[in-house]
C-alpha angles and dihedrals in degrees: 000000000000115000123235097270088049090051094047089051090051093049093049092050091045091054090047091052091047090060096051129081109246115242110253135168098217143013123264120246091244090057092052095045099037095109099039093102094052116124088244105024121186091226141021123238123209125178110224108243138138091277095055092046089056088056100044099077086063093054122099116250119272124267093264100026119132115273119249109274131202133199138199119252133204134079131252122315094239133259127316136057123277113212117237138171111290095032117129116231128196123197134196120187122200119198130201131182129049105290111064125189104180104019142046135227093262094044114042093179133057126201113217116210114261112269131196121236104246126233086261088056098249135127126199120243117189115252089003105064131209117357119187110229107157115120090026130113118243091257094048092048090050092051091049094050089046090052090052093047095044089059083069102025109032096193099045126123125198131212117196132190129175140199118204116244131206092278090057097055141079126233127226101201106179148341094055131098096246111024116194146092126320117199115224102232086167141003095253096089112116133183093265091043091054092048089051093050089049089058098261133278118322108262094232093063112100117206095355118225124205125221120187122192111203132161095340093311130105122219124189139187138137125272092233090058090053091048091051096047116044089195088069095058093096128197115250125235133211110282095020114144116206124194130183114211138176119254104264094196120109143160131214121240118201141160131031095358131115094261133015109211148100108285122198122222108263093196140010098275128031121183127206095263091049089051092052089049093049086052090059095262124274123303113265091212102037112024130095103222088197090057112059105142132192115200116200135171123217127194114261090246087065096063116113137181092227121061087216091067105036147314120315091220133029089239113062132184116198114195127201132197109209093184096076134061090235090054093047098047090045092050088052093056097041110100118217118224131212115279092018116149110226107199125188104200123215125254119250088228089069090069089049091052092048093050093047090050092049089049092051090048088052095054088049089056091046091054089047093052089047092053091050091049092050 
């Protein structure tokens, strides 16, 4: 039994410990939610269950959630080049009969110097004048030029070849191994085809996102979505610009989890269970599995009076119980949004263990003091 000096030391240390805040790595659920029942709370608290999951699709998006994105649909435009301004056109004219205008007896064909399709879509043909060829296939343009030529030379035949110019090309401007310009030698080039011709997506880009600039508009989607749905592998048009980007969405993991850091989205949709897994799971010795919280901010315009239509406060705390089947199924169907805070709260038992440990240490010091005194 400890002597009087030892007991005195034990009491003094116990009083000192009682006046200190115990060291912890995360907040407890009760601390985070303690003001949720106030008359004018600063946040709203919603346990995640099947009823809430039925309401969430009707809620507006979170404050930093990704904006609604659109993407073009439709496959390639078919085989064959379509002439456009900037293309280079070469003509060869063959003449038959006795009276020749462009050729001689020893040279039945004449090569006309290559000409560039003008901004108005026309090319110049000697003795004929300007002929509009933009928007036509190579064969249709040849037939049109031949009709114009045969008005002067009835037995003439025309051969036409075209090389795509800068205006009849698409640009891969980033996120691929070999960015640059791809001439549209026909209308069969699609988004995936262009990425393939450019050497594929750079390996360092996680969950690649596609951005297409067309006609003053911007279209966006993920590469995985296009790979999953062939109908989204849209045909490219002259002047299109395609960029591959990394997914800039992320969430913050804090508390009694395996890691505490900003975690990027590895795919288009991440549910709460996946978010906890990405954070290294919850600590076996520290975490409260009944208190996994997701904190999210909504714009003021999203606040509603009815939960079925939206949150009742711009700041929202969602809580999940990972010890029940209802909680686990609900967490698996709860989608995490960009900039969410995923917090694994600390178990109240951690404090109890800490206090018992400190008390045990105090008794040990008391015995040591008693031994020295004796």
